[in-house]
C-alpha positions as a printed NumPy array, in Angstrom:
array([[  2.381,   2.209, -56.262],
       [  5.223,   0.963, -54.013],
       [  6.585,  -2.467, -54.721],
       [  6.316,  -5.343, -52.259],
       [  9.618,  -6.81 , -51.149],
       [ 10.846,  -9.095, -48.41 ],
       [ 12.545,  -7.448, -45.463],
       [ 16.167,  -7.98 , -44.699],
       [ 16.526, -10.728, -42.006],
       [ 18.281,  -8.303, -39.647],
       [ 15.467,  -5.739, -39.937],
       [ 12.919,  -8.496, -39.37 ],
       [ 14.794,  -9.551, -36.25 ],
       [ 14.729,  -5.982, -34.932],
       [ 10.978,  -5.766, -35.505],
       [ 10.467,  -9.083, -33.73 ],
       [ 12.687,  -7.889, -30.888],
       [ 10.439,  -4.855, -30.457],
       [  7.488,  -7.161, -29.802],
       [  9.293,  -9.302, -27.218],
       [ 11.87 ,  -6.934, -25.684],
       [ 10.112,  -3.762, -24.558],
       [ 12.438,  -2.795, -21.691],
       [ 15.072,  -4.389, -19.422],
       [ 12.344,  -6.05 , -17.359],
       [ 11.238,  -7.913, -20.515],
       [ 14.75 ,  -9.34 , -20.915],
       [ 14.875, -10.459, -17.294],
       [ 11.453, -12.065, -17.592],
       [ 12.382, -14.155, -20.62 ],
       [ 15.737, -15.225, -19.202],
       [ 14.395, -16.161, -15.76 ],
       [ 11.486, -18.089, -17.244],
       [ 14.024, -20.127, -19.217],
       [ 15.886, -20.916, -15.991],
       [ 12.645, -22.122, -14.373],
       [ 11.888, -24.353, -17.369],
       [ 15.467, -25.698, -17.119],
       [ 14.701, -27.07 , -13.639],
       [ 16.826, -24.628, -11.618],
       [ 16.494, -24.554,  -7.851],
       [ 18.501, -21.343,  -7.373],
       [ 18.512, -18.252,  -9.614],
       [ 20.594, -15.071,  -9.223],
       [ 19.688, -11.923, -11.169],
       [ 21.996,  -8.912, -11.193],
       [ 21.413,  -5.597, -12.966],
       [ 23.235,  -2.288, -13.281],
       [ 21.74 ,   1.085, -14.295],
       [ 18.269,  -0.369, -14.316],
       [ 19.36 ,  -3.136, -16.669],
       [ 20.474,  -0.808, -19.439],
       [ 24.129,  -1.333, -18.561],
       [ 24.183,  -4.969, -17.463],
       [ 21.859,  -7.902, -16.902],
       [ 23.314, -11.142, -15.546],
       [ 21.173, -14.248, -14.905],
       [ 22.762, -17.332, -13.33 ],
       [ 21.026, -20.64 , -12.632],
       [ 21.885, -24.22 , -11.664],
       [ 19.588, -25.86 , -14.198],
       [ 20.204, -28.453, -16.879],
       [ 22.402, -26.242, -19.077],
       [ 22.751, -26.286, -22.871],
       [ 24.826, -28.669, -24.967],
       [ 27.762, -26.908, -26.738],
       [ 26.589, -27.979, -30.208],
       [ 23.126, -26.482, -29.524],
       [ 24.319, -23.051, -28.432],
       [ 24.185, -21.361, -31.897],
       [ 20.781, -22.911, -32.541],
       [ 19.364, -21.552, -29.292],
       [ 19.727, -17.984, -30.608],
       [ 17.906, -18.594, -33.886],
       [ 14.284, -17.475, -34.306],
       [ 11.632, -20.086, -33.593],
       [ 14.183, -22.421, -32.005],
       [ 12.789, -24.046, -28.857],
       [ 12.903, -27.219, -26.796],
       [  9.351, -26.732, -25.504],
       [  7.295, -27.647, -28.611],
       [  7.508, -30.517, -31.038],
       [  4.225, -30.653, -32.955],
       [  1.052, -28.709, -33.669],
       [ -0.813, -30.546, -30.937],
       [  1.585, -29.154, -28.312],
       [  0.127, -25.665, -28.796],
       [ -3.058, -26.807, -27.081],
       [ -1.33 , -28.095, -23.942],
       [  1.438, -25.644, -23.09 ],
       [  2.794, -26.351, -19.616],
       [  6.041, -24.36 , -19.714],
       [  6.649, -20.638, -19.257],
       [  8.653, -20.154, -22.454],
       [  7.692, -21.793, -25.727],
       [  7.797, -19.311, -28.623],
       [ 11.468, -19.696, -29.367],
       [ 11.944, -15.967, -29.964],
       [ 13.283, -14.679, -26.664],
       [ 17.02 , -15.381, -27.075],
       [ 16.968, -14.325, -30.734],
       [ 15.195, -11.048, -29.943],
       [ 17.49 , -10.233, -27.003],
       [ 20.68 , -10.911, -28.943],
       [ 19.45 ,  -8.751, -31.835],
       [ 19.445,  -5.548, -29.734],
       [ 22.355,  -6.111, -27.334],
       [ 25.72 ,  -7.749, -26.718],
       [ 25.301, -11.203, -25.2  ],
       [ 27.72 , -13.641, -23.547],
       [ 26.56 , -17.107, -22.501],
       [ 28.455, -19.639, -20.397],
       [ 26.927, -23.078, -19.786],
       [ 27.71 , -26.637, -18.681],
       [ 25.49 , -29.667, -18.54 ],
       [ 25.606, -32.012, -15.495],
       [ 28.046, -34.88 , -15.894],
       [ 30.334, -33.087, -18.341],
       [ 33.887, -31.949, -17.539],
       [ 33.918, -28.697, -19.522],
       [ 31.388, -26.093, -20.462],
       [ 31.008, -23.822, -23.493],
       [ 31.039, -20.083, -24.133],
       [ 29.464, -18.03 , -26.947],
       [ 29.482, -14.304, -27.723],
       [ 26.849, -12.561, -29.847],
       [ 26.598,  -8.945, -30.93 ],
       [ 23.599,  -7.508, -32.736],
       [ 22.355, -11.037, -33.432],
       [ 25.613, -12.16 , -35.067],
       [ 27.116, -15.161, -33.267],
       [ 30.817, -15.9  , -32.873],
       [ 32.47 , -19.271, -32.472],
       [ 31.652, -21.657, -29.634],
       [ 34.601, -22.057, -27.27 ],
       [ 35.327, -24.537, -24.502],
       [ 35.46 , -23.001, -21.01 ],
       [ 35.34 , -23.967, -17.389],
       [ 31.956, -23.314, -15.898],
       [ 29.712, -24.454, -13.02 ],
       [ 26.693, -26.601, -13.756],
       [ 23.897, -24.546, -15.201],
       [ 23.85 , -21.424, -17.37 ],
       [ 24.979, -17.822, -17.02 ],
       [ 23.798, -15.197, -19.542],
       [ 25.163, -11.645, -19.56 ],
       [ 23.371,  -8.95 , -21.549],
       [ 25.162,  -5.614, -22.045],
       [ 24.31 ,  -2.329, -23.795],
       [ 20.66 ,  -3.002, -24.405],
       [ 19.263,  -1.22 , -27.495],
       [ 22.714,   0.055, -28.446],
       [ 21.892,  -0.452, -32.15 ],
       [ 18.285,   0.834, -32.026],
       [ 18.399,   4.516, -30.992],
       [ 14.701,   4.895, -31.689],
       [ 13.94 ,   2.484, -28.83 ],
       [ 16.703,   3.781, -26.588],
       [ 15.264,   7.301, -26.367],
       [ 11.993,   5.966, -24.989],
       [ 13.629,   4.29 , -22.019],
       [ 12.726,   5.804, -18.635],
       [ 15.006,   6.77 , -15.759],
       [ 17.238,   4.105, -14.252],
       [ 15.161,   4.173, -11.048],
       [ 11.964,   3.443, -12.958],
       [ 13.563,   0.576, -14.919],
       [ 15.006,  -0.828, -11.714],
       [ 11.551,  -0.694, -10.124],
       [ 10.074,  -2.599, -13.037],
       [ 12.675,  -5.35 , -12.668],
       [ 12.126,  -5.417,  -8.895],
       [  8.388,  -5.87 ,  -9.368],
       [  8.994,  -8.648, -11.863],
       [ 11.335, -10.476,  -9.475],
       [  8.682, -10.232,  -6.77 ],
       [  6.15 , -11.957,  -9.014],
       [  8.564, -14.638, -10.118],
       [  9.559, -15.389,  -6.527],
       [  5.91 , -15.662,  -5.474],
       [  4.989, -17.888,  -8.398],
       [  7.709, -20.455,  -7.524],
       [  8.324, -20.542,  -3.752],
       [ 10.319, -23.772,  -4.255],
       [ 13.079, -21.832,  -6.05 ],
       [ 15.532, -19.569,  -4.219],
       [ 15.694, -16.201,  -6.002],
       [ 18.313, -13.574,  -5.329],
       [ 18.087, -10.135,  -6.905],
       [ 21.056,  -7.708,  -6.845],
       [ 20.755,  -4.135,  -8.11 ],
       [ 23.843,  -1.984,  -8.491],
       [ 25.796,  -4.239,  -6.125],
       [ 23.203,  -4.295,  -3.328],
       [ 21.015,  -7.278,  -2.544],
       [ 17.35 ,  -6.271,  -2.844],
       [ 15.574,  -9.639,  -2.654],
       [ 16.43 , -13.122,  -1.421],
       [ 13.848, -15.871,  -0.944],
       [ 14.637, -19.118,   0.92 ],
       [ 13.183, -21.456,  -1.684],
       [ 11.705, -23.732,   0.984],
       [  8.51 , -24.34 ,  -0.96 ],
       [  6.341, -22.325,   1.464],
       [  4.354, -19.51 ,  -0.095],
       [  4.241, -17.581,   3.178],
       [  8.053, -17.472,   3.228],
       [  8.154, -16.035,  -0.289],
       [  5.434, -13.489,   0.576],
       [  7.358, -12.355,   3.646],
       [ 10.591, -11.928,   1.672],
       [  9.068, -10.344,  -1.433],
       [  6.239,  -8.163,  -0.14 ],
       [  7.367,  -7.325,   3.379],
       [  6.445,  -8.174,   6.947],
       [  3.502,  -5.795,   7.351],
       [  1.728,  -7.052,   4.251],
       [  2.412, -10.671,   5.166],
       [  0.897, -10.156,   8.616],
       [ -2.305,  -8.762,   7.065],
       [ -2.972, -11.939,   5.091],
       [ -5.159, -14.963,   5.809],
       [ -4.843, -18.282,   3.946],
       [ -7.469, -19.418,   1.431],
       [ -8.037, -22.714,  -0.292],
       [-10.933, -23.886,  -2.417],
       [-12.008, -25.582,  -5.589],
       [-14.659, -25.158,  -8.245],
       [-14.879, -27.715, -11.018],
       [-11.415, -28.14 , -12.512],
       [-10.095, -24.897, -10.966],
       [ -8.189, -25.103,  -7.692],
       [ -7.499, -21.847,  -5.801],
       [ -4.859, -21.421,  -3.082],
       [ -2.969, -18.527,  -1.574],
       [ -3.604, -15.58 ,   0.712],
       [ -5.937, -12.561,   0.87 ],
       [ -5.904,  -9.498,   3.086],
       [ -8.297,  -8.983,   5.968],
       [-11.188,  -6.627,   5.141],
       [ -9.899,  -4.007,   7.568],
       [ -6.489,  -4.001,   5.847],
       [ -7.705,  -2.64 ,   2.503],
       [ -5.214,  -0.897,   0.253],
       [ -5.44 ,   2.405,  -1.577],
       [ -4.885,   0.776,  -4.977],
       [ -4.869,  -2.613,  -6.715],
       [ -1.074,  -2.756,  -6.875],
       [ -0.925,  -5.553,  -4.263],
       [ -3.202,  -7.928,  -6.16 ],
       [ -1.062, -10.778,  -7.56 ],
       [ -2.538, -13.617,  -9.597],
       [ -0.948, -16.748, -11.023],
       [ -2.356, -19.345, -13.374],
       [ -0.393, -22.606, -13.528],
       [  2.652, -20.841, -12.068],
       [  2.512, -17.941, -14.571],
       [  1.982, -14.35 , -13.389],
       [ -0.927, -12.804, -15.255],
       [ -3.101,  -9.7  , -15.273],
       [ -6.767, -10.648, -15.446],
       [ -9.84 ,  -8.435, -15.068],
       [-11.836, -11.611, -14.517],
       [ -9.848, -12.644, -11.463],
       [ -9.806,  -9.077, -10.116],
       [-13.578,  -8.856, -10.4  ],
       [-14.047, -12.239,  -8.694],
       [-11.781, -11.209,  -5.822],
       [-13.466,  -7.869,  -5.205],
       [-16.92 ,  -9.376,  -5.514],
       [-16.05 , -11.618,  -2.58 ],
       [-15.29 ,  -8.482,  -0.511],
       [-18.54 ,  -6.71 ,  -1.369],
       [-20.094,  -5.057,   1.699],
       [-17.098,  -6.122,   3.785],
       [-14.423,  -3.59 ,   2.815],
       [-14.376,   0.173,   3.14 ],
       [-15.447,   2.139,   0.086],
       [-12.474,   3.323,  -1.908],
       [-10.232,   0.54 ,  -0.578],
       [ -9.105,  -2.547,  -2.465],
       [ -8.165,  -6.014,  -1.215],
       [ -4.69 ,  -7.389,  -1.658],
       [ -3.943, -10.992,  -2.483],
       [ -1.495, -13.61 ,  -3.665],
       [ -3.731, -16.147,  -5.393],
       [ -2.722, -19.126,  -7.489],
       [ -5.231, -20.78 ,  -9.825],
       [ -4.391, -24.273, -11.072],
       [ -6.126, -25.564, -14.196],
       [ -5.544, -28.357, -16.725],
       [ -3.208, -27.08 , -19.426],
       [ -5.937, -27.702, -21.997],
       [ -8.347, -25.333, -20.151],
       [ -6.24 , -22.195, -20.553],
       [ -4.688, -20.537, -23.592],
       [ -1.468, -18.611, -22.827],
       [ -0.691, -17.813, -26.459],
       [ -2.869, -14.699, -26.716],
       [ -0.313, -12.035, -25.836],
       [  3.342, -11.588, -26.895],
       [  4.42 , -10.955, -23.294],
       [  2.318, -13.919, -22.075],
       [  0.827, -11.805, -19.254],
       [ -2.751, -12.371, -20.407],
       [ -4.522, -15.693, -20.806],
       [ -7.874, -16.922, -22.028],
       [ -9.924, -19.399, -20.023],
       [-12.   , -22.083, -21.686],
       [-14.641, -21.842, -18.928],
       [-14.522, -18.34 , -17.5  ],
       [-17.617, -18.714, -15.301],
       [-16.119, -21.724, -13.573],
       [-12.883, -19.88 , -12.792],
       [-14.798, -16.812, -11.572],
       [-16.972, -18.877,  -9.228],
       [-13.973, -20.771,  -7.871],
       [-12.147, -17.584,  -6.889],
       [-15.283, -15.827,  -5.635],
       [-16.515, -18.636,  -3.379],
       [-13.019, -19.375,  -2.068],
       [-12.56 , -15.773,  -0.975],
       [-16.085, -15.441,   0.379],
       [-15.817, -18.635,   2.451],
       [-12.573, -17.401,   3.949],
       [-14.036, -14.029,   4.94 ],
       [-17.192, -15.651,   6.37 ],
       [-15.131, -17.701,   8.796],
       [-12.812, -14.744,   9.45 ],
       [ -9.798, -16.464,   8.016],
       [ -9.676, -19.471,  10.358],
       [-12.052, -22.185,  11.618],
       [-13.393, -21.741,  15.134],
       [-11.431, -23.89 ,  17.613],
       [-13.346, -26.725,  19.307],
       [-13.98 , -26.096,  23.029],
       [-11.968, -28.176,  25.433],
       [-13.783, -30.669,  27.68 ],
       [-14.575, -29.305,  31.104],
       [-12.313, -31.833,  32.788],
       [ -9.273, -30.731,  30.813],
       [ -9.599, -27.069,  31.696],
       [ -6.975, -25.902,  34.137],
       [ -8.542, -23.431,  36.561],
       [ -6.759, -23.018,  39.885],
       [ -9.319, -20.454,  41.033],
       [-12.8  , -22.032,  40.93 ],
       [-14.743, -18.882,  41.608],
       [-14.23 , -17.082,  38.287],
       [-13.016, -17.507,  34.675],
       [-14.512, -20.983,  34.457],
       [-14.771, -22.751,  31.084],
       [-17.427, -25.45 ,  30.648],
       [-19.754, -26.787,  28.021],
       [-23.507, -26.26 ,  27.997],
       [-24.268, -29.675,  29.557],
       [-22.001, -29.053,  32.535],
       [-23.516, -25.597,  33.026],
       [-27.081, -27.03 ,  33.129],
       [-26.053, -29.766,  35.571],
       [-24.509, -27.163,  37.842],
       [-27.649, -25.03 ,  37.681],
       [-29.939, -27.982,  38.544],
       [-27.776, -29.059,  41.538],
       [-29.047, -27.967,  45.006],
       [-27.454, -24.826,  46.193],
       [-25.009, -25.258,  49.039],
       [-25.339, -23.316,  52.288],
       [-23.652, -19.988,  51.916],
       [-20.711, -19.412,  54.127],
       [-21.081, -16.837,  56.875],
       [-18.976, -13.883,  55.889],
       [-16.315, -12.914,  58.307],
       [-16.253,  -9.395,  59.608],
       [-13.676,  -7.49 ,  57.697],
       [-11.352,  -5.292,  59.635],
       [-10.407,  -1.97 ,  58.233],
       [ -6.762,  -1.977,  57.195],
       [ -4.559,   0.194,  59.26 ],
       [ -3.577,   3.461,  57.669],
       [  0.014,   3.665,  56.625],
       [  2.247,   5.521,  58.982],
       [  3.087,   9.068,  58.009],
       [  6.659,   9.594,  56.971],
       [  8.759,  11.383,  59.575],
       [ 10.776,  14.313,  58.329],
       [ 14.426,  13.749,  59.114],
       [ 15.944,  17.19 ,  59.52 ],
       [ 19.431,  15.792,  59.95 ],
       [ 19.18 ,  13.914,  56.63 ],
       [ 17.878,  17.047,  54.94 ],
       [ 20.828,  19.087,  56.225],
       [ 23.24 ,  16.454,  54.913],
       [ 21.592,  16.54 ,  51.467],
       [ 21.672,  20.316,  51.457],
       [ 25.37 ,  20.298,  52.302],
       [ 26.064,  17.858,  49.434],
       [ 24.117,  19.962,  47.004],
       [ 25.743,  23.232,  48.041],
       [ 29.234,  21.729,  47.941],
       [ 28.774,  20.455,  44.356],
       [ 31.171,  21.883,  41.76 ],
       [ 30.129,  25.075,  40.   ],
       [ 30.19 ,  23.421,  36.583],
       [ 26.996,  21.528,  37.397],
       [ 24.185,  22.937,  35.236],
       [ 21.536,  22.212,  37.881],
       [ 21.772,  22.655,  41.686],
       [ 19.367,  21.534,  44.367],
       [ 18.856,  23.504,  47.586],
       [ 16.772,  22.185,  50.477],
       [ 15.01 ,  24.654,  52.732],
       [ 13.664,  24.032,  56.212],
       [ 10.024,  22.938,  56.243],
       [  7.719,  25.318,  58.116],
       [  5.343,  23.74 ,  60.612],
       [  1.691,  24.201,  59.643],
       [ -1.182,  24.14 ,  62.083],
       [ -3.775,  21.478,  61.236],
       [ -6.709,  23.611,  62.301],
       [ -5.947,  26.536,  60.026],
       [ -4.532,  26.316,  56.51 ],
       [ -1.762,  28.669,  55.525],
       [ -2.609,  31.902,  53.821],
       [ -1.223,  30.697,  50.5  ],
       [ -3.538,  27.642,  50.531],
       [ -6.589,  29.648,  51.626],
       [ -6.086,  32.211,  48.894],
       [ -5.556,  29.596,  46.168],
       [ -9.27 ,  29.048,  45.299],
       [ -9.884,  32.774,  45.186],
       [ -6.969,  33.305,  42.847],
       [ -8.153,  30.421,  40.7  ],
       [-11.609,  31.968,  40.441],
       [-10.119,  35.293,  39.451],
       [ -7.843,  33.598,  36.905],
       [-10.691,  31.813,  35.178],
       [-11.87 ,  33.611,  32.074],
       [-14.593,  32.733,  29.63 ],
       [-13.318,  30.876,  26.551],
       [-12.377,  33.065,  23.691],
       [-15.003,  32.919,  20.941],
       [-13.98 ,  31.598,  17.53 ],
       [-13.382,  34.392,  15.065],
       [-12.555,  33.445,  11.463],
       [ -9.246,  34.912,  10.333],
       [ -9.579,  37.698,   7.773],
       [ -7.459,  37.019,   4.681],
       [ -4.602,  39.431,   4.095],
       [ -6.138,  40.9  ,   0.956],
       [ -9.382,  41.692,   2.837],
       [ -7.744,  43.579,   5.751],
       [ -9.169,  47.066,   6.042],
       [ -6.914,  50.119,   5.984],
       [ -8.326,  52.423,   8.683],
       [ -6.282,  55.381,   7.43 ],
       [ -8.23 ,  55.367,   4.166],
       [-11.619,  54.114,   5.421],
       [-12.835,  55.894,   8.544],
       [-16.169,  54.145,   8.856],
       [-16.585,  50.368,   9.097],
       [-19.885,  49.082,   7.793],
       [-21.436,  46.263,   9.848],
       [-21.587,  42.908,   8.078],
       [-24.784,  42.353,   6.136],
       [-27.116,  39.677,   7.374],
       [-26.834,  36.518,   5.322],
       [-29.926,  35.643,   3.245],
       [-29.922,  32.144,   4.727],
       [-30.097,  30.456,   8.116],
       [-28.47 ,  27.266,   9.342],
       [-31.212,  25.162,  10.891],
       [-28.83 ,  22.439,  12.1  ],
       [-26.782,  19.431,  11.093],
       [-27.957,  15.814,  10.732],
       [-25.892,  12.635,  10.906],
       [-22.81 ,  14.825,  11.428],
       [-22.596,  14.864,   7.625],
       [-25.32 ,  17.074,   6.123],
       [-26.014,  20.724,   6.894],
       [-29.691,  21.775,   6.921],
       [-30.035,  25.363,   5.674],
       [-33.08 ,  27.574,   5.073],
       [-32.844,  30.298,   2.444],
       [-34.834,  33.489,   2.167],
       [-36.685,  32.108,  -0.832],
       [-38.491,  29.606,   1.38 ],
       [-36.331,  26.68 ,   0.307],
       [-34.525,  24.039,   2.334],
       [-31.002,  22.986,   1.381],
       [-29.164,  19.814,   2.385],
       [-25.422,  20.364,   1.986],
       [-22.79 ,  17.614,   2.059],
       [-20.069,  19.239,   4.138],
       [-17.315,  16.808,   3.009],
       [-18.057,  17.361,  -0.693],
       [-18.216,  21.129,  -0.262],
       [-14.984,  21.313,   1.692],
       [-13.266,  18.988,  -0.783],
       [-14.189,  21.327,  -3.635],
       [-12.891,  24.335,  -1.718],
       [ -9.585,  22.577,  -1.069],
       [ -9.293,  21.529,  -4.703],
       [ -9.864,  25.043,  -6.023],
       [ -7.384,  26.445,  -3.488],
       [ -4.67 ,  23.91 ,  -4.389],
       [ -5.237,  24.368,  -8.1  ],
       [ -4.942,  28.16 ,  -7.906],
       [ -1.987,  28.203,  -5.498],
       [  1.334,  29.401,  -6.87 ],
       [  3.389,  28.165,  -3.918],
       [  3.597,  24.743,  -2.226],
       [  1.229,  24.293,   0.706],
       [  2.403,  24.785,   4.277],
       [  4.028,  21.679,   5.734],
       [  4.157,  20.054,   9.144],
       [  7.308,  18.246,  10.212],
       [  6.568,  14.863,  11.745],
       [  8.044,  14.15 ,  15.169],
       [  8.649,  10.599,  14.01 ],
       [  9.101,   9.943,  10.273],
       [  6.551,   7.583,   8.729],
       [  7.965,   4.544,   6.883],
       [  5.296,   3.779,   4.277],
       [  5.606,   0.27 ,   2.802],
       [  4.172,   0.672,  -0.691],
       [  5.774,  -2.074,  -2.737],
       [  8.74 ,  -1.67 ,  -5.033],
       [  6.798,  -0.45 ,  -8.071],
       [  4.776,   2.2  ,  -6.23 ],
       [  7.815,   3.349,  -4.246],
       [  9.923,   3.743,  -7.354],
       [  7.116,   5.62 ,  -9.09 ],
       [  6.891,   8.101,  -6.241],
       [ 10.65 ,   8.488,  -5.945],
       [ 10.768,   9.242,  -9.641],
       [  8.321,  12.13 ,  -9.007],
       [  9.873,  13.619,  -5.866],
       [  9.594,  17.132,  -7.311],
       [  5.868,  16.677,  -7.731],
       [  5.537,  15.418,  -4.17 ],
       [  7.485,  18.461,  -2.957],
       [  4.955,  20.715,  -4.669],
       [  2.16 ,  18.89 ,  -2.845],
       [  3.819,  19.372,   0.553],
       [  5.56 ,  16.033,   1.078],
       [  9.199,  15.516,   1.975],
       [ 10.121,  11.921,   1.086],
       [ 13.221,   9.824,   0.573],
       [ 14.048,   6.254,  -0.352],
       [ 14.165,   3.918,   2.633],
       [ 14.908,   0.798,   0.568],
       [ 12.999,  -2.389,  -0.163],
       [  9.837,  -0.677,  -1.457],
       [  9.561,   1.665,   1.536],
       [  9.342,   5.474,   1.364],
       [ 10.363,   7.5  ,   4.401],
       [  8.151,  10.594,   4.883],
       [  9.443,  13.425,   7.049],
       [  6.957,  16.182,   6.22 ],
       [  3.318,  16.208,   5.104],
       [  0.87 ,  19.001,   4.247],
       [ -0.242,  20.948,   7.315],
       [ -3.964,  20.307,   6.761],
       [ -3.58 ,  16.537,   6.359],
       [ -3.766,  13.956,   9.12 ],
       [ -0.383,  12.258,   9.487],
       [ -2.163,   8.908,  10.051],
       [ -3.306,   9.008,   6.404],
       [  0.241,   9.269,   5.039],
       [  0.654,   5.712,   3.729],
       [ -2.849,   5.545,   2.24 ],
       [ -2.409,   8.942,   0.574],
       [  0.893,   7.908,  -1.006],
       [ -0.71 ,   4.713,  -2.337],
       [ -3.433,   6.761,  -4.021],
       [ -0.913,   9.256,  -5.384],
       [  1.064,   6.392,  -6.938],
       [ -2.112,   5.096,  -8.559],
       [ -2.879,   8.544,  -9.996],
       [  0.636,   8.793, -11.403],
       [  0.329,   5.341, -12.936],
       [ -3.057,   5.806, -14.592],
       [ -2.785,   9.447, -15.68 ],
       [ -2.499,   9.83 , -19.435],
       [ -0.994,  13.32 , -19.52 ],
       [  0.85 ,  15.588, -17.077],
       [ -2.247,  17.769, -16.667],
       [ -4.442,  14.742, -15.94 ],
       [ -1.903,  13.381, -13.451],
       [ -1.717,  16.752, -11.688],
       [ -5.501,  17.007, -11.358],
       [ -5.64 ,  13.462, -10.042],
       [ -3.046,  14.279,  -7.413],
       [ -4.905,  17.42 ,  -6.398],
       [ -8.153,  15.423,  -6.121],
       [ -6.469,  13.061,  -3.679],
       [ -4.934,  15.845,  -1.602],
       [ -8.222,  17.776,  -1.474],
       [-10.129,  14.688,  -0.327],
       [ -7.631,  13.777,   2.392],
       [ -7.635,  17.293,   3.821],
       [-11.423,  17.73 ,   3.762],
       [-13.85 ,  17.423,   6.668],
       [-14.988,  13.829,   6.927],
       [-18.582,  12.734,   7.202],
       [-19.337,  11.839,  10.814],
       [-16.994,  14.455,  12.266],
       [-18.309,  17.062,  14.685],
       [-17.796,  20.464,  13.095],
       [-17.555,  23.911,  14.598],
       [-20.489,  26.234,  13.802],
       [-18.081,  28.721,  12.238],
       [-16.879,  26.016,   9.839],
       [-20.449,  25.252,   8.849],
       [-21.17 ,  28.939,   8.197],
       [-18.194,  29.205,   5.845],
       [-19.256,  26.111,   3.921],
       [-22.867,  27.285,   3.587],
       [-21.728,  30.726,   2.434],
       [-19.598,  29.202,  -0.338],
       [-22.479,  27.008,  -1.516],
       [-25.193,  29.696,  -1.317],
       [-23.008,  32.179,  -3.179],
       [-22.695,  29.721,  -6.069],
       [-18.918,  29.427,  -5.731],
       [-19.14 ,  25.716,  -4.868],
       [-21.561,  23.554,  -6.86 ],
       [-19.891,  20.216,  -7.449],
       [-17.148,  18.22 ,  -5.751],
       [-13.994,  17.435,  -7.78 ],
       [-15.489,  14.053,  -8.708],
       [-18.598,  15.667, -10.214],
       [-21.052,  14.862,  -7.415],
       [-23.451,  17.621,  -6.285],
       [-22.667,  19.228,  -2.941],
       [-26.234,  20.402,  -2.192],
       [-29.824,  19.273,  -2.715],
       [-32.624,  21.861,  -2.846],
       [-36.186,  21.3  ,  -1.62 ],
       [-38.721,  23.995,  -2.41 ],
       [-41.656,  24.887,  -0.215],
       [-44.03 ,  23.391,  -2.774],
       [-42.128,  20.094,  -2.799],
       [-42.244,  19.874,   0.986],
       [-45.982,  20.685,   1.12 ],
       [-46.593,  18.096,  -1.579],
       [-44.828,  15.462,   0.519],
       [-47.129,  16.247,   3.45 ],
       [-50.237,  16.374,   1.202],
       [-50.65 ,  20.106,   1.76 ],
       [-50.508,  20.921,  -1.964]])
């Protein structure tokens, strides 16, 4: 039996670091939360190579005393807690006292700090958790921490790091959330020397939303404010018609801390029930304020999950706040102006008055109508007179132009035409038009290449066999009514059937689908995380028929899309593709999810008017048994036998 022994302190620090420091974004989160707790009003975050090469965080907060610098990097050293009772009323973002110790254990750290009112600051260097000597140094008020070579001494963690673009996207998403949680702080984020985010820090949430999430998303929001018990809810939600393809734009804060909560997500979406399109999700930036004793933030090492003391109360507060906002369409109805204050220079139309004024006007005796004046017919405009002299001058100018002109204009004399008899060319025009008209060419489905007949080998062509079914019609522009030779009636969902056909075709294809080049590229604003996820999988998008490139600031520029997809669905399709890439557990599952999305977007939609030839192809695939279920597992057809129909009408 193995013996029990105490771990070496350095090994214990590395294990603890693995719980706190998962990736560069974890380092940035802990350092920036410390700056917020230090009372900073301006924070600058700079990273290189996704944070694996360099992370620099600078603030103008209270700083650290020189004698306390070595203590700050010890485990369980914190200025946020003093006693056991403080664990029940945590009001700061950082409190565990493990962040700096964990970061320094797996990287090389330099810290420069100066407290307000002191002449000199202090500097300290740490490597692998081992601290050097504290030195005096000139420094601005506040603290600057530089983290280099993350995970240099833990190769097992280093090999699991993702591409630099993915790590940069994670840090970008984190900075968005931090900027939204504290609009009173000016945040600046610099990645590889380029500024990616800068908030004004004016205390207005709408300013932070505009800077962090973009103009288009900010314009789709309406303000909300409500309260339920001890829970106060403020922020913004999207209009029902501006639903998103995923939940990536749902941002929740509790007491200024960004969290992920299924409870708050369910409350938000419950408020949108029956008001948002199926398959779409609302976006939001919602802040819930609770007493510190009513929420437990010490349930997750990363502090991104919390536990509420009264969950029902929080749920109701969010639900009713959102529902009230949607019921009033985002803004209270403006009060009508008094009739006397309405400016109306024309009194015969576009009048505004209240109900009382309208009734008084209706009860007043009607005045004698004015006798209409006889209206004279306006004189016809004079016909333009052809100036032959002017025409000759123009012709001379055109003919005397230099030969290098690519286009030349020549005026010819105008022939006089008798009014009583049209010229021969005009008289013959209708006859030529009648001869030119031809009946429209009937739709003939294209024969696939592998089914083309070789007439040199097959001299006789057999006529096509009559199908053992008949299309009786289409109802609601969604369901095909078909009668089979067995005396059965089939109801076929044309969208589900076409979606399955597209899915099977895409899954079996060995080459990328045909593309269509867009006349004007589509700039899809997806958010920094979704954009980075798609840019990391550009090869996969190429295989699906998309040609994309980075447009900066969470925007993907799309130049080509699959030929059978509507270009108007580009942004929504990319949102869904990003969600499939995020939630897929294996490459095969991700690929099937992507194909599901592409098949659905390219399928015939319910409510569309379809060509009879299209309906015949769909019915043939269903009746032959080739198509039974859509890619989501729903049936594509419902069968009613003759006996079932007669039983409905009490005939059996």
